[in-house]
C-alpha positions as CSV (number, residue, x, y, z in Angstrom):
1,M,48.3,164.2,-10.1
2,K,50.1,167.3,-10.6
3,I,49.1,167.3,-14.5
4,V,45.1,167.1,-13.7
5,Q,45.7,169.8,-10.6
6,R,47.3,172.3,-13.3
7,L,44.9,171.2,-16.0
8,L,41.8,172.4,-13.4
9,T,43.7,175.5,-12.7
10,L,44.2,176.1,-16.1
11,L,40.1,175.3,-16.9
12,T,39.3,177.8,-14.3
13,F,41.5,180.8,-15.6
14,V,40.3,179.7,-19.0
15,I,36.5,180.2,-17.9
16,G,36.8,183.2,-15.7
17,Y,38.5,185.0,-18.2
18,A,36.1,184.0,-20.9
19,A,33.1,185.1,-18.2
20,A,35.3,188.4,-17.5
21,S,35.6,189.2,-21.2
22,A,31.8,190.3,-21.7
23,T,31.1,193.3,-23.6
24,P,28.0,195.4,-22.4
25,V,25.7,196.2,-25.3
26,T,23.0,198.9,-24.1
27,G,20.3,201.2,-25.6
28,I,16.8,202.2,-26.2
29,V,13.9,200.6,-27.7
30,A,11.5,203.4,-28.7
31,D,8.4,203.5,-30.9
32,A,9.7,204.4,-34.7
33,E,6.7,207.0,-35.1
34,T,6.1,208.6,-31.1
35,G,9.8,208.2,-30.1
36,E,7.7,206.7,-27.0
37,A,9.8,204.8,-25.1
38,I,8.6,200.7,-25.3
39,I,8.4,199.2,-21.7
40,G,9.1,195.4,-21.6
41,A,10.3,195.1,-25.5
42,T,12.2,191.6,-25.7
43,I,16.3,192.0,-26.3
44,Y,17.1,188.4,-27.7
45,D,20.8,187.1,-28.5
46,V,20.1,184.8,-31.0
47,T,24.1,183.7,-30.9
48,E,23.9,183.1,-27.4
49,K,20.7,182.2,-26.8
50,K,19.9,184.5,-23.9
51,G,17.7,187.6,-23.4
52,V,16.5,190.8,-21.8
53,I,13.6,193.6,-21.2
54,S,13.8,196.7,-21.6
55,D,12.7,198.9,-18.3
56,L,10.7,201.6,-17.7
57,D,12.6,204.1,-19.5
58,G,13.0,201.6,-22.6
59,H,16.5,200.7,-22.0
60,F,18.3,197.6,-21.7
61,S,22.1,196.3,-21.1
62,I,22.8,192.8,-22.3
63,D,26.1,191.3,-22.2
64,I,28.0,190.1,-25.5
65,H,30.4,187.5,-25.4
66,R,31.0,186.9,-29.5
67,F,31.4,189.5,-31.9
68,P,29.5,190.0,-34.3
69,S,26.2,189.0,-32.9
70,D,22.3,189.1,-34.1
71,L,19.8,191.0,-31.8
72,Q,16.6,190.2,-31.8
73,I,14.0,192.8,-30.8
74,S,10.5,192.0,-30.2
75,Y,7.1,193.5,-28.5
76,V,3.4,192.5,-28.9
77,G,1.9,195.1,-31.5
78,Y,4.6,195.8,-33.5
79,Q,6.7,194.3,-36.0
80,P,10.5,192.7,-35.1
81,K,13.3,194.1,-36.0
82,Q,16.9,192.3,-36.1
83,T,20.3,193.8,-35.8
84,R,24.0,193.0,-35.8
85,V,25.9,194.7,-33.3
86,T,29.5,194.8,-33.3
87,A,32.3,195.3,-30.7
88,R,32.7,198.8,-32.2
89,D,29.4,199.9,-31.7
90,T,28.1,199.1,-28.1
91,T,25.0,201.9,-27.9
92,Y,22.1,201.6,-30.2
93,N,18.7,203.3,-30.9
94,I,16.1,200.9,-32.0
95,R,12.8,201.8,-33.4
96,L,10.2,199.6,-33.8
97,V,7.1,200.3,-36.2
98,E,3.7,198.9,-35.3
99,E,1.8,196.4,-37.0
100,D,-0.8,197.3,-38.7
101,H,-4.0,194.2,-38.6
102,R,-7.1,195.7,-39.7
103,L,-9.9,193.3,-39.7
104,D,-12.5,193.7,-42.0
105,E,-16.1,194.6,-41.1
106,V,-17.8,192.9,-38.7
107,V,-22.0,192.7,-38.9
108,V,-23.6,191.5,-35.7
109,V,-26.7,190.3,-35.9
110,G,-29.0,189.5,-32.8
111,Y,-31.9,187.3,-32.9
112,G,-34.4,187.2,-30.2
113,T,-38.0,186.9,-28.9
114,Q,-39.8,188.5,-26.6
């Protein structure tokens, strides 16, 4: 019985240590041309399969447990970007490039009777 109790205590400490050892990675997501903050951009940790979104000023903060880790940053109308984060650098300035989707000419023809 004491062995089970000791194992549970050890497991509790290991889980607590793992949860406490997260390193916050912060940064700003902005437009590459204008430098304006992108509100609501998705920052997704591919390694740990969790994500956050940028706030009104484009700032984000995500807790990373294992380094190196890959962050995928995306927003509608912009090209997605993948960045590798390391324990050495915990602040990132991410610039997203706008996607260029142009449509060909559209011809509208109307037929009607009066």
